PyMOL CGO cylinders between C-alpha atoms (Angstrom):
from pymol import cmd
from pymol.cgo import CYLINDER

trace = [
    CYLINDER, 201.61, 78.34, 15.22, 198.57, 77.44, 13.11, 0.3, 1, 1, 1, 1, 1, 1,
    CYLINDER, 198.57, 77.44, 13.11, 196.34, 74.86, 14.82, 0.3, 1, 1, 1, 1, 1, 1,
    CYLINDER, 196.34, 74.86, 14.82, 193.18, 75.05, 12.66, 0.3, 1, 1, 1, 1, 1, 1,
    CYLINDER, 193.18, 75.05, 12.66, 193.02, 75.05, 8.86, 0.3, 1, 1, 1, 1, 1, 1,
    CYLINDER, 193.02, 75.05, 8.86, 189.82, 76.06, 7.05, 0.3, 1, 1, 1, 1, 1, 1,
    CYLINDER, 189.82, 76.06, 7.05, 189.76, 74.90, 3.43, 0.3, 1, 1, 1, 1, 1, 1,
    CYLINDER, 189.76, 74.90, 3.43, 187.66, 76.19, 0.57, 0.3, 1, 1, 1, 1, 1, 1,
    CYLINDER, 187.66, 76.19, 0.57, 186.44, 73.43, -1.76, 0.3, 1, 1, 1, 1, 1, 1,
    CYLINDER, 186.44, 73.43, -1.76, 186.17, 74.59, -5.39, 0.3, 1, 1, 1, 1, 1, 1,
    CYLINDER, 186.17, 74.59, -5.39, 189.57, 75.53, -6.79, 0.3, 1, 1, 1, 1, 1, 1,
    CYLINDER, 189.57, 75.53, -6.79, 191.32, 74.57, -3.56, 0.3, 1, 1, 1, 1, 1, 1,
    CYLINDER, 191.32, 74.57, -3.56, 190.66, 70.91, -2.77, 0.3, 1, 1, 1, 1, 1, 1,
    CYLINDER, 190.66, 70.91, -2.77, 189.13, 69.98, -6.11, 0.3, 1, 1, 1, 1, 1, 1,
    CYLINDER, 189.13, 69.98, -6.11, 189.18, 71.26, -9.69, 0.3, 1, 1, 1, 1, 1, 1,
    CYLINDER, 189.18, 71.26, -9.69, 185.43, 71.66, -10.06, 0.3, 1, 1, 1, 1, 1, 1,
    CYLINDER, 185.43, 71.66, -10.06, 185.36, 74.02, -13.03, 0.3, 1, 1, 1, 1, 1, 1,
    CYLINDER, 185.36, 74.02, -13.03, 183.85, 71.68, -15.62, 0.3, 1, 1, 1, 1, 1, 1,
    CYLINDER, 183.85, 71.68, -15.62, 180.80, 70.79, -13.52, 0.3, 1, 1, 1, 1, 1, 1,
    CYLINDER, 180.80, 70.79, -13.52, 180.13, 74.36, -12.44, 0.3, 1, 1, 1, 1, 1, 1,
    CYLINDER, 180.13, 74.36, -12.44, 180.41, 75.77, -15.95, 0.3, 1, 1, 1, 1, 1, 1,
    CYLINDER, 180.41, 75.77, -15.95, 178.27, 73.00, -17.45, 0.3, 1, 1, 1, 1, 1, 1,
    CYLINDER, 178.27, 73.00, -17.45, 175.58, 73.60, -14.82, 0.3, 1, 1, 1, 1, 1, 1,
    CYLINDER, 175.58, 73.60, -14.82, 175.61, 77.35, -15.52, 0.3, 1, 1, 1, 1, 1, 1,
    CYLINDER, 175.61, 77.35, -15.52, 175.29, 76.70, -19.27, 0.3, 1, 1, 1, 1, 1, 1,
    CYLINDER, 175.29, 76.70, -19.27, 172.42, 74.28, -18.63, 0.3, 1, 1, 1, 1, 1, 1,
    CYLINDER, 172.42, 74.28, -18.63, 170.53, 76.90, -16.60, 0.3, 1, 1, 1, 1, 1, 1,
    CYLINDER, 170.53, 76.90, -16.60, 171.05, 79.65, -19.16, 0.3, 1, 1, 1, 1, 1, 1,
    CYLINDER, 171.05, 79.65, -19.16, 170.01, 77.40, -22.06, 0.3, 1, 1, 1, 1, 1, 1,
    CYLINDER, 170.01, 77.40, -22.06, 166.80, 76.49, -20.22, 0.3, 1, 1, 1, 1, 1, 1,
    CYLINDER, 166.80, 76.49, -20.22, 166.09, 80.22, -19.77, 0.3, 1, 1, 1, 1, 1, 1,
    CYLINDER, 166.09, 80.22, -19.77, 166.93, 81.07, -23.41, 0.3, 1, 1, 1, 1, 1, 1,
    CYLINDER, 166.93, 81.07, -23.41, 169.74, 83.35, -22.28, 0.3, 1, 1, 1, 1, 1, 1,
    CYLINDER, 169.74, 83.35, -22.28, 172.80, 83.69, -24.51, 0.3, 1, 1, 1, 1, 1, 1,
    CYLINDER, 172.80, 83.69, -24.51, 175.69, 81.55, -23.31, 0.3, 1, 1, 1, 1, 1, 1,
    CYLINDER, 175.69, 81.55, -23.31, 178.69, 83.80, -22.47, 0.3, 1, 1, 1, 1, 1, 1,
    CYLINDER, 178.69, 83.80, -22.47, 182.33, 83.06, -23.20, 0.3, 1, 1, 1, 1, 1, 1,
    CYLINDER, 182.33, 83.06, -23.20, 184.27, 80.47, -21.21, 0.3, 1, 1, 1, 1, 1, 1,
    CYLINDER, 184.27, 80.47, -21.21, 186.16, 83.33, -19.51, 0.3, 1, 1, 1, 1, 1, 1,
    CYLINDER, 186.16, 83.33, -19.51, 182.85, 84.59, -18.09, 0.3, 1, 1, 1, 1, 1, 1,
    CYLINDER, 182.85, 84.59, -18.09, 181.68, 81.11, -17.11, 0.3, 1, 1, 1, 1, 1, 1,
    CYLINDER, 181.68, 81.11, -17.11, 184.94, 80.55, -15.21, 0.3, 1, 1, 1, 1, 1, 1,
    CYLINDER, 184.94, 80.55, -15.21, 183.99, 83.46, -12.97, 0.3, 1, 1, 1, 1, 1, 1,
    CYLINDER, 183.99, 83.46, -12.97, 181.17, 81.29, -11.56, 0.3, 1, 1, 1, 1, 1, 1,
    CYLINDER, 181.17, 81.29, -11.56, 183.79, 79.19, -9.76, 0.3, 1, 1, 1, 1, 1, 1,
    CYLINDER, 183.79, 79.19, -9.76, 183.96, 80.50, -6.21, 0.3, 1, 1, 1, 1, 1, 1,
    CYLINDER, 183.96, 80.50, -6.21, 181.35, 83.25, -5.64, 0.3, 1, 1, 1, 1, 1, 1,
    CYLINDER, 181.35, 83.25, -5.64, 177.78, 82.56, -4.46, 0.3, 1, 1, 1, 1, 1, 1,
    CYLINDER, 177.78, 82.56, -4.46, 175.59, 81.53, -7.42, 0.3, 1, 1, 1, 1, 1, 1,
    CYLINDER, 175.59, 81.53, -7.42, 173.07, 84.37, -7.07, 0.3, 1, 1, 1, 1, 1, 1,
    CYLINDER, 173.07, 84.37, -7.07, 175.90, 86.89, -7.20, 0.3, 1, 1, 1, 1, 1, 1,
    CYLINDER, 175.90, 86.89, -7.20, 177.35, 85.26, -10.33, 0.3, 1, 1, 1, 1, 1, 1,
    CYLINDER, 177.35, 85.26, -10.33, 174.08, 85.18, -12.28, 0.3, 1, 1, 1, 1, 1, 1,
    CYLINDER, 174.08, 85.18, -12.28, 173.34, 88.80, -11.39, 0.3, 1, 1, 1, 1, 1, 1,
    CYLINDER, 173.34, 88.80, -11.39, 176.85, 90.24, -11.76, 0.3, 1, 1, 1, 1, 1, 1,
    CYLINDER, 176.85, 90.24, -11.76, 178.24, 88.27, -14.71, 0.3, 1, 1, 1, 1, 1, 1,
    CYLINDER, 178.24, 88.27, -14.71, 175.06, 87.59, -16.72, 0.3, 1, 1, 1, 1, 1, 1,
    CYLINDER, 175.06, 87.59, -16.72, 172.99, 90.63, -15.74, 0.3, 1, 1, 1, 1, 1, 1,
    CYLINDER, 172.99, 90.63, -15.74, 169.94, 88.72, -14.48, 0.3, 1, 1, 1, 1, 1, 1,
    CYLINDER, 169.94, 88.72, -14.48, 167.43, 90.30, -12.13, 0.3, 1, 1, 1, 1, 1, 1,
    CYLINDER, 167.43, 90.30, -12.13, 167.14, 88.88, -8.60, 0.3, 1, 1, 1, 1, 1, 1,
    CYLINDER, 167.14, 88.88, -8.60, 163.97, 87.04, -9.64, 0.3, 1, 1, 1, 1, 1, 1,
    CYLINDER, 163.97, 87.04, -9.64, 165.62, 85.51, -12.72, 0.3, 1, 1, 1, 1, 1, 1,
    CYLINDER, 165.62, 85.51, -12.72, 168.74, 84.68, -10.72, 0.3, 1, 1, 1, 1, 1, 1,
    CYLINDER, 168.74, 84.68, -10.72, 166.54, 82.64, -8.36, 0.3, 1, 1, 1, 1, 1, 1,
    CYLINDER, 166.54, 82.64, -8.36, 165.18, 80.71, -11.35, 0.3, 1, 1, 1, 1, 1, 1,
    CYLINDER, 165.18, 80.71, -11.35, 168.68, 80.21, -12.74, 0.3, 1, 1, 1, 1, 1, 1,
    CYLINDER, 168.68, 80.21, -12.74, 169.97, 78.84, -9.44, 0.3, 1, 1, 1, 1, 1, 1,
    CYLINDER, 169.97, 78.84, -9.44, 167.15, 76.27, -9.31, 0.3, 1, 1, 1, 1, 1, 1,
    CYLINDER, 167.15, 76.27, -9.31, 167.91, 75.16, -12.88, 0.3, 1, 1, 1, 1, 1, 1,
    CYLINDER, 167.91, 75.16, -12.88, 171.63, 75.08, -12.17, 0.3, 1, 1, 1, 1, 1, 1,
    CYLINDER, 171.63, 75.08, -12.17, 170.99, 72.70, -9.28, 0.3, 1, 1, 1, 1, 1, 1,
    CYLINDER, 170.99, 72.70, -9.28, 168.90, 70.39, -11.47, 0.3, 1, 1, 1, 1, 1, 1,
    CYLINDER, 168.90, 70.39, -11.47, 172.04, 69.61, -13.43, 0.3, 1, 1, 1, 1, 1, 1,
    CYLINDER, 172.04, 69.61, -13.43, 174.61, 70.01, -10.68, 0.3, 1, 1, 1, 1, 1, 1,
    CYLINDER, 174.61, 70.01, -10.68, 172.93, 67.75, -8.10, 0.3, 1, 1, 1, 1, 1, 1,
    CYLINDER, 172.93, 67.75, -8.10, 172.89, 64.78, -10.46, 0.3, 1, 1, 1, 1, 1, 1,
    CYLINDER, 172.89, 64.78, -10.46, 175.85, 65.26, -12.80, 0.3, 1, 1, 1, 1, 1, 1,
    CYLINDER, 175.85, 65.26, -12.80, 177.88, 68.43, -12.24, 0.3, 1, 1, 1, 1, 1, 1,
    CYLINDER, 177.88, 68.43, -12.24, 179.13, 67.75, -8.74, 0.3, 1, 1, 1, 1, 1, 1,
    CYLINDER, 179.13, 67.75, -8.74, 181.03, 64.69, -9.98, 0.3, 1, 1, 1, 1, 1, 1,
    CYLINDER, 181.03, 64.69, -9.98, 182.53, 66.49, -13.01, 0.3, 1, 1, 1, 1, 1, 1,
    CYLINDER, 182.53, 66.49, -13.01, 185.37, 67.19, -10.68, 0.3, 1, 1, 1, 1, 1, 1,
    CYLINDER, 185.37, 67.19, -10.68, 188.92, 66.08, -9.80, 0.3, 1, 1, 1, 1, 1, 1,
    CYLINDER, 188.92, 66.08, -9.80, 190.99, 66.25, -6.62, 0.3, 1, 1, 1, 1, 1, 1,
    CYLINDER, 190.99, 66.25, -6.62, 194.13, 68.32, -7.16, 0.3, 1, 1, 1, 1, 1, 1,
    CYLINDER, 194.13, 68.32, -7.16, 197.38, 66.35, -7.14, 0.3, 1, 1, 1, 1, 1, 1,
    CYLINDER, 197.38, 66.35, -7.14, 199.02, 66.60, -3.74, 0.3, 1, 1, 1, 1, 1, 1,
    CYLINDER, 199.02, 66.60, -3.74, 195.88, 67.44, -1.74, 0.3, 1, 1, 1, 1, 1, 1,
    CYLINDER, 195.88, 67.44, -1.74, 195.40, 64.03, -0.07, 0.3, 1, 1, 1, 1, 1, 1,
    CYLINDER, 195.40, 64.03, -0.07, 199.08, 63.99, 0.90, 0.3, 1, 1, 1, 1, 1, 1,
    CYLINDER, 199.08, 63.99, 0.90, 198.82, 67.52, 2.33, 0.3, 1, 1, 1, 1, 1, 1,
    CYLINDER, 198.82, 67.52, 2.33, 195.76, 66.65, 4.41, 0.3, 1, 1, 1, 1, 1, 1,
    CYLINDER, 195.76, 66.65, 4.41, 197.44, 63.46, 5.62, 0.3, 1, 1, 1, 1, 1, 1,
    CYLINDER, 197.44, 63.46, 5.62, 200.49, 65.43, 6.81, 0.3, 1, 1, 1, 1, 1, 1,
    CYLINDER, 200.49, 65.43, 6.81, 198.37, 68.05, 8.59, 0.3, 1, 1, 1, 1, 1, 1,
    CYLINDER, 198.37, 68.05, 8.59, 196.27, 65.44, 10.37, 0.3, 1, 1, 1, 1, 1, 1,
    CYLINDER, 196.27, 65.44, 10.37, 199.38, 63.51, 11.39, 0.3, 1, 1, 1, 1, 1, 1,
    CYLINDER, 199.38, 63.51, 11.39, 200.70, 66.76, 12.89, 0.3, 1, 1, 1, 1, 1, 1,
    CYLINDER, 200.70, 66.76, 12.89, 197.57, 67.08, 15.02, 0.3, 1, 1, 1, 1, 1, 1,
    CYLINDER, 197.57, 67.08, 15.02, 195.96, 69.97, 13.15, 0.3, 1, 1, 1, 1, 1, 1,
    CYLINDER, 195.96, 69.97, 13.15, 192.21, 70.56, 13.17, 0.3, 1, 1, 1, 1, 1, 1,
    CYLINDER, 192.21, 70.56, 13.17, 190.89, 70.60, 9.59, 0.3, 1, 1, 1, 1, 1, 1,
    CYLINDER, 190.89, 70.60, 9.59, 187.55, 71.94, 8.39, 0.3, 1, 1, 1, 1, 1, 1,
    CYLINDER, 187.55, 71.94, 8.39, 185.89, 72.85, 5.11, 0.3, 1, 1, 1, 1, 1, 1,
    CYLINDER, 185.89, 72.85, 5.11, 184.38, 76.34, 4.70, 0.3, 1, 1, 1, 1, 1, 1,
    CYLINDER, 184.38, 76.34, 4.70, 182.78, 76.83, 1.28, 0.3, 1, 1, 1, 1, 1, 1,
    CYLINDER, 182.78, 76.83, 1.28, 180.02, 78.85, -0.34, 0.3, 1, 1, 1, 1, 1, 1,
    CYLINDER, 180.02, 78.85, -0.34, 178.88, 75.68, -2.09, 0.3, 1, 1, 1, 1, 1, 1,
    CYLINDER, 178.88, 75.68, -2.09, 175.75, 74.15, -0.52, 0.3, 1, 1, 1, 1, 1, 1,
    CYLINDER, 175.75, 74.15, -0.52, 176.72, 71.99, 2.43, 0.3, 1, 1, 1, 1, 1, 1,
    CYLINDER, 176.72, 71.99, 2.43, 174.73, 68.99, 1.19, 0.3, 1, 1, 1, 1, 1, 1,
    CYLINDER, 174.73, 68.99, 1.19, 176.65, 68.96, -2.12, 0.3, 1, 1, 1, 1, 1, 1,
    CYLINDER, 176.65, 68.96, -2.12, 179.97, 69.52, -0.37, 0.3, 1, 1, 1, 1, 1, 1,
    CYLINDER, 179.97, 69.52, -0.37, 179.48, 66.49, 1.87, 0.3, 1, 1, 1, 1, 1, 1,
    CYLINDER, 179.48, 66.49, 1.87, 178.64, 64.31, -1.15, 0.3, 1, 1, 1, 1, 1, 1,
    CYLINDER, 178.64, 64.31, -1.15, 181.73, 65.48, -3.06, 0.3, 1, 1, 1, 1, 1, 1,
    CYLINDER, 181.73, 65.48, -3.06, 184.09, 64.92, -0.12, 0.3, 1, 1, 1, 1, 1, 1,
    CYLINDER, 184.09, 64.92, -0.12, 182.66, 61.43, 0.47, 0.3, 1, 1, 1, 1, 1, 1,
    CYLINDER, 182.66, 61.43, 0.47, 182.85, 60.57, -3.24, 0.3, 1, 1, 1, 1, 1, 1,
    CYLINDER, 182.85, 60.57, -3.24, 186.56, 61.38, -3.37, 0.3, 1, 1, 1, 1, 1, 1,
    CYLINDER, 186.56, 61.38, -3.37, 187.38, 59.94, 0.05, 0.3, 1, 1, 1, 1, 1, 1,
    CYLINDER, 187.38, 59.94, 0.05, 188.38, 63.31, 1.50, 0.3, 1, 1, 1, 1, 1, 1,
    CYLINDER, 188.38, 63.31, 1.50, 185.72, 63.37, 4.23, 0.3, 1, 1, 1, 1, 1, 1,
    CYLINDER, 185.72, 63.37, 4.23, 187.91, 61.31, 6.60, 0.3, 1, 1, 1, 1, 1, 1,
    CYLINDER, 187.91, 61.31, 6.60, 190.35, 64.22, 6.96, 0.3, 1, 1, 1, 1, 1, 1,
    CYLINDER, 190.35, 64.22, 6.96, 187.88, 66.85, 8.16, 0.3, 1, 1, 1, 1, 1, 1,
    CYLINDER, 187.88, 66.85, 8.16, 186.53, 67.46, 11.64, 0.3, 1, 1, 1, 1, 1, 1,
    CYLINDER, 186.53, 67.46, 11.64, 183.63, 69.53, 10.27, 0.3, 1, 1, 1, 1, 1, 1,
    CYLINDER, 183.63, 69.53, 10.27, 182.14, 70.71, 6.99, 0.3, 1, 1, 1, 1, 1, 1,
    CYLINDER, 182.14, 70.71, 6.99, 180.38, 74.05, 6.58, 0.3, 1, 1, 1, 1, 1, 1,
    CYLINDER, 180.38, 74.05, 6.58, 178.73, 75.33, 3.44, 0.3, 1, 1, 1, 1, 1, 1,
    CYLINDER, 178.73, 75.33, 3.44, 175.82, 77.49, 2.36, 0.3, 1, 1, 1, 1, 1, 1,
    CYLINDER, 175.82, 77.49, 2.36, 172.19, 76.42, 2.74, 0.3, 1, 1, 1, 1, 1, 1,
    CYLINDER, 172.19, 76.42, 2.74, 169.92, 75.61, -0.18, 0.3, 1, 1, 1, 1, 1, 1,
    CYLINDER, 169.92, 75.61, -0.18, 167.51, 78.42, 0.75, 0.3, 1, 1, 1, 1, 1, 1,
    CYLINDER, 167.51, 78.42, 0.75, 170.20, 80.98, -0.04, 0.3, 1, 1, 1, 1, 1, 1,
    CYLINDER, 170.20, 80.98, -0.04, 171.21, 81.76, 3.53, 0.3, 1, 1, 1, 1, 1, 1,
    CYLINDER, 171.21, 81.76, 3.53, 174.77, 81.56, 4.86, 0.3, 1, 1, 1, 1, 1, 1,
    CYLINDER, 174.77, 81.56, 4.86, 176.08, 82.12, 1.34, 0.3, 1, 1, 1, 1, 1, 1,
    CYLINDER, 176.08, 82.12, 1.34, 178.57, 84.95, 2.02, 0.3, 1, 1, 1, 1, 1, 1,
    CYLINDER, 178.57, 84.95, 2.02, 182.05, 83.71, 2.84, 0.3, 1, 1, 1, 1, 1, 1,
    CYLINDER, 182.05, 83.71, 2.84, 182.34, 85.53, 6.17, 0.3, 1, 1, 1, 1, 1, 1,
    CYLINDER, 182.34, 85.53, 6.17, 179.05, 83.92, 7.29, 0.3, 1, 1, 1, 1, 1, 1,
    CYLINDER, 179.05, 83.92, 7.29, 180.35, 80.50, 6.27, 0.3, 1, 1, 1, 1, 1, 1,
    CYLINDER, 180.35, 80.50, 6.27, 183.65, 81.04, 8.07, 0.3, 1, 1, 1, 1, 1, 1,
    CYLINDER, 183.65, 81.04, 8.07, 181.90, 82.30, 11.22, 0.3, 1, 1, 1, 1, 1, 1,
    CYLINDER, 181.90, 82.30, 11.22, 179.79, 79.14, 11.34, 0.3, 1, 1, 1, 1, 1, 1,
    CYLINDER, 179.79, 79.14, 11.34, 182.83, 76.96, 10.64, 0.3, 1, 1, 1, 1, 1, 1,
    CYLINDER, 182.83, 76.96, 10.64, 184.68, 78.55, 13.56, 0.3, 1, 1, 1, 1, 1, 1,
    CYLINDER, 184.68, 78.55, 13.56, 181.78, 77.79, 15.89, 0.3, 1, 1, 1, 1, 1, 1,
    CYLINDER, 181.78, 77.79, 15.89, 181.79, 74.16, 14.76, 0.3, 1, 1, 1, 1, 1, 1,
    CYLINDER, 181.79, 74.16, 14.76, 185.54, 74.06, 15.42, 0.3, 1, 1, 1, 1, 1, 1,
    CYLINDER, 185.54, 74.06, 15.42, 184.96, 75.12, 19.01, 0.3, 1, 1, 1, 1, 1, 1,
    CYLINDER, 184.96, 75.12, 19.01, 185.60, 78.85, 18.54, 0.3, 1, 1, 1, 1, 1, 1,
    CYLINDER, 185.60, 78.85, 18.54, 189.42, 78.62, 18.45, 0.3, 1, 1, 1, 1, 1, 1,
    CYLINDER, 189.42, 78.62, 18.45, 191.78, 81.57, 18.91, 0.3, 1, 1, 1, 1, 1, 1,
    CYLINDER, 191.78, 81.57, 18.91, 191.67, 83.24, 15.47, 0.3, 1, 1, 1, 1, 1, 1,
    CYLINDER, 191.67, 83.24, 15.47, 195.40, 83.97, 15.64, 0.3, 1, 1, 1, 1, 1, 1,
    CYLINDER, 195.40, 83.97, 15.64, 195.90, 80.21, 15.35, 0.3, 1, 1, 1, 1, 1, 1,
    CYLINDER, 195.90, 80.21, 15.35, 193.49, 79.76, 12.44, 0.3, 1, 1, 1, 1, 1, 1,
    CYLINDER, 193.49, 79.76, 12.44, 194.22, 80.09, 8.72, 0.3, 1, 1, 1, 1, 1, 1,
    CYLINDER, 194.22, 80.09, 8.72, 191.88, 80.05, 5.71, 0.3, 1, 1, 1, 1, 1, 1,
    CYLINDER, 191.88, 80.05, 5.71, 193.09, 78.34, 2.53, 0.3, 1, 1, 1, 1, 1, 1,
    CYLINDER, 193.09, 78.34, 2.53, 191.35, 79.39, -0.68, 0.3, 1, 1, 1, 1, 1, 1,
    CYLINDER, 191.35, 79.39, -0.68, 191.71, 80.45, -4.29, 0.3, 1, 1, 1, 1, 1, 1,
    CYLINDER, 191.71, 80.45, -4.29, 189.63, 83.60, -4.66, 0.3, 1, 1, 1, 1, 1, 1,
    CYLINDER, 189.63, 83.60, -4.66, 189.30, 87.09, -3.18, 0.3, 1, 1, 1, 1, 1, 1,
    CYLINDER, 189.30, 87.09, -3.18, 186.10, 86.01, -1.43, 0.3, 1, 1, 1, 1, 1, 1,
    CYLINDER, 186.10, 86.01, -1.43, 188.15, 83.66, 0.74, 0.3, 1, 1, 1, 1, 1, 1,
    CYLINDER, 188.15, 83.66, 0.74, 190.64, 86.40, 1.61, 0.3, 1, 1, 1, 1, 1, 1,
    CYLINDER, 190.64, 86.40, 1.61, 188.00, 89.07, 2.28, 0.3, 1, 1, 1, 1, 1, 1,
    CYLINDER, 188.00, 89.07, 2.28, 185.74, 86.73, 4.26, 0.3, 1, 1, 1, 1, 1, 1,
    CYLINDER, 185.74, 86.73, 4.26, 188.61, 85.59, 6.45, 0.3, 1, 1, 1, 1, 1, 1,
    CYLINDER, 188.61, 85.59, 6.45, 189.79, 89.15, 7.08, 0.3, 1, 1, 1, 1, 1, 1,
    CYLINDER, 189.79, 89.15, 7.08, 186.34, 90.10, 8.40, 0.3, 1, 1, 1, 1, 1, 1,
    CYLINDER, 186.34, 90.10, 8.40, 186.81, 87.47, 11.09, 0.3, 1, 1, 1, 1, 1, 1,
    CYLINDER, 186.81, 87.47, 11.09, 190.40, 88.50, 11.85, 0.3, 1, 1, 1, 1, 1, 1,
    CYLINDER, 190.40, 88.50, 11.85, 191.90, 85.50, 10.05, 0.3, 1, 1, 1, 1, 1, 1,
    CYLINDER, 191.90, 85.50, 10.05, 194.70, 85.40, 7.48, 0.3, 1, 1, 1, 1, 1, 1,
    CYLINDER, 194.70, 85.40, 7.48, 194.31, 83.57, 4.17, 0.3, 1, 1, 1, 1, 1, 1,
    CYLINDER, 194.31, 83.57, 4.17, 196.75, 81.41, 2.23, 0.3, 1, 1, 1, 1, 1, 1,
    CYLINDER, 196.75, 81.41, 2.23, 195.89, 81.80, -1.46, 0.3, 1, 1, 1, 1, 1, 1,
    CYLINDER, 195.89, 81.80, -1.46, 196.60, 78.93, -3.84, 0.3, 1, 1, 1, 1, 1, 1,
    CYLINDER, 196.60, 78.93, -3.84, 197.81, 79.46, -7.39, 0.3, 1, 1, 1, 1, 1, 1,
    CYLINDER, 197.81, 79.46, -7.39, 196.54, 76.10, -8.67, 0.3, 1, 1, 1, 1, 1, 1,
    CYLINDER, 196.54, 76.10, -8.67, 192.91, 77.25, -8.38, 0.3, 1, 1, 1, 1, 1, 1,
    CYLINDER, 192.91, 77.25, -8.38, 191.02, 79.99, -10.23, 0.3, 1, 1, 1, 1, 1, 1,
    CYLINDER, 191.02, 79.99, -10.23, 192.40, 83.23, -8.82, 0.3, 1, 1, 1, 1, 1, 1,
    CYLINDER, 192.40, 83.23, -8.82, 195.42, 85.29, -9.87, 0.3, 1, 1, 1, 1, 1, 1,
    CYLINDER, 195.42, 85.29, -9.87, 198.52, 86.51, -8.07, 0.3, 1, 1, 1, 1, 1, 1,
    CYLINDER, 198.52, 86.51, -8.07, 197.40, 90.11, -8.66, 0.3, 1, 1, 1, 1, 1, 1,
    CYLINDER, 197.40, 90.11, -8.66, 194.04, 89.35, -7.05, 0.3, 1, 1, 1, 1, 1, 1,
    CYLINDER, 194.04, 89.35, -7.05, 195.68, 87.72, -4.05, 0.3, 1, 1, 1, 1, 1, 1,
    CYLINDER, 195.68, 87.72, -4.05, 198.19, 90.49, -3.45, 0.3, 1, 1, 1, 1, 1, 1,
    CYLINDER, 198.19, 90.49, -3.45, 195.65, 93.30, -3.87, 0.3, 1, 1, 1, 1, 1, 1,
    CYLINDER, 195.65, 93.30, -3.87, 193.23, 91.69, -1.39, 0.3, 1, 1, 1, 1, 1, 1,
    CYLINDER, 193.23, 91.69, -1.39, 195.93, 90.94, 1.17, 0.3, 1, 1, 1, 1, 1, 1,
    CYLINDER, 195.93, 90.94, 1.17, 196.60, 87.21, 1.22, 0.3, 1, 1, 1, 1, 1, 1,
    CYLINDER, 196.60, 87.21, 1.22, 199.19, 86.45, 3.90, 0.3, 1, 1, 1, 1, 1, 1,
    CYLINDER, 199.19, 86.45, 3.90, 200.89, 83.81, 1.76, 0.3, 1, 1, 1, 1, 1, 1,
    CYLINDER, 200.89, 83.81, 1.76, 200.66, 82.56, -1.84, 0.3, 1, 1, 1, 1, 1, 1,
    CYLINDER, 200.66, 82.56, -1.84, 201.18, 78.84, -2.44, 0.3, 1, 1, 1, 1, 1, 1,
    CYLINDER, 201.18, 78.84, -2.44, 202.08, 77.52, -5.88, 0.3, 1, 1, 1, 1, 1, 1,
    CYLINDER, 202.08, 77.52, -5.88, 201.47, 73.90, -4.88, 0.3, 1, 1, 1, 1, 1, 1,
    CYLINDER, 201.47, 73.90, -4.88, 199.58, 72.09, -2.10, 0.3, 1, 1, 1, 1, 1, 1,
    CYLINDER, 199.58, 72.09, -2.10, 202.89, 71.25, -0.43, 0.3, 1, 1, 1, 1, 1, 1,
    CYLINDER, 202.89, 71.25, -0.43, 203.77, 74.97, -0.30, 0.3, 1, 1, 1, 1, 1, 1,
    CYLINDER, 203.77, 74.97, -0.30, 200.92, 75.44, 2.20, 0.3, 1, 1, 1, 1, 1, 1,
    CYLINDER, 200.92, 75.44, 2.20, 203.12, 73.69, 4.77, 0.3, 1, 1, 1, 1, 1, 1,
    CYLINDER, 203.12, 73.69, 4.77, 205.73, 76.44, 4.36, 0.3, 1, 1, 1, 1, 1, 1,
    CYLINDER, 205.73, 76.44, 4.36, 203.56, 79.12, 5.97, 0.3, 1, 1, 1, 1, 1, 1,
    CYLINDER, 203.56, 79.12, 5.97, 204.83, 79.83, 9.47, 0.3, 1, 1, 1, 1, 1, 1,
    CYLINDER, 204.83, 79.83, 9.47, 202.56, 82.67, 10.52, 0.3, 1, 1, 1, 1, 1, 1,
    CYLINDER, 202.56, 82.67, 10.52, 204.46, 85.49, 8.86, 0.3, 1, 1, 1, 1, 1, 1,
    CYLINDER, 204.46, 85.49, 8.86, 203.12, 87.43, 5.86, 0.3, 1, 1, 1, 1, 1, 1,
    CYLINDER, 203.12, 87.43, 5.86, 205.12, 86.52, 2.78, 0.3, 1, 1, 1, 1, 1, 1,
    CYLINDER, 205.12, 86.52, 2.78, 204.67, 85.42, -0.81, 0.3, 1, 1, 1, 1, 1, 1,
    CYLINDER, 204.67, 85.42, -0.81, 206.08, 82.11, -2.07, 0.3, 1, 1, 1, 1, 1, 1,
]
cmd.load_cgo(trace, "trace")
């Protein structure tokens, strides 16, 4: 029986792609770096920013630091609201809360931005705690975020905890802490990615998340 649900933000609770990609383009334009294809920009949705600028654009660590600062210039004022809550998410959260579940957010997005986004869309009322990365670049890896989220949840029995996310980082980070991950198809990952990284369940819709009963299976 799952008692605690940890939710990723981008690609899981909200469709944040437009704001993230626009902020990445803004940073690269300011640095006179060629703007990559939309397929490459979409890869920025989910992973830590430093990793994305280094891995997908080929920036050095020093230039990645500059790019992150420029990214946040745009994102902190405009990009974080270029965002939409997925259909069915409020209803899902309402059902889980009514059933007495503990709900928390665990995201690699900076915590300060996450709190603003949740409040803006009225989702903050559903969550007992919110954990994200820090602006200085610490606590950016998903397993570090999840570990902190678990502490804030009162260190529950991990066999009664599930992570809900849309990328391999959610699955891998959860596995490091001994937690299974429900992967959602309405975000930015693929079924192949989810199966190869070992998601315990694949949900096509928010309502499908309620179908997971603790056994590994694919919807």
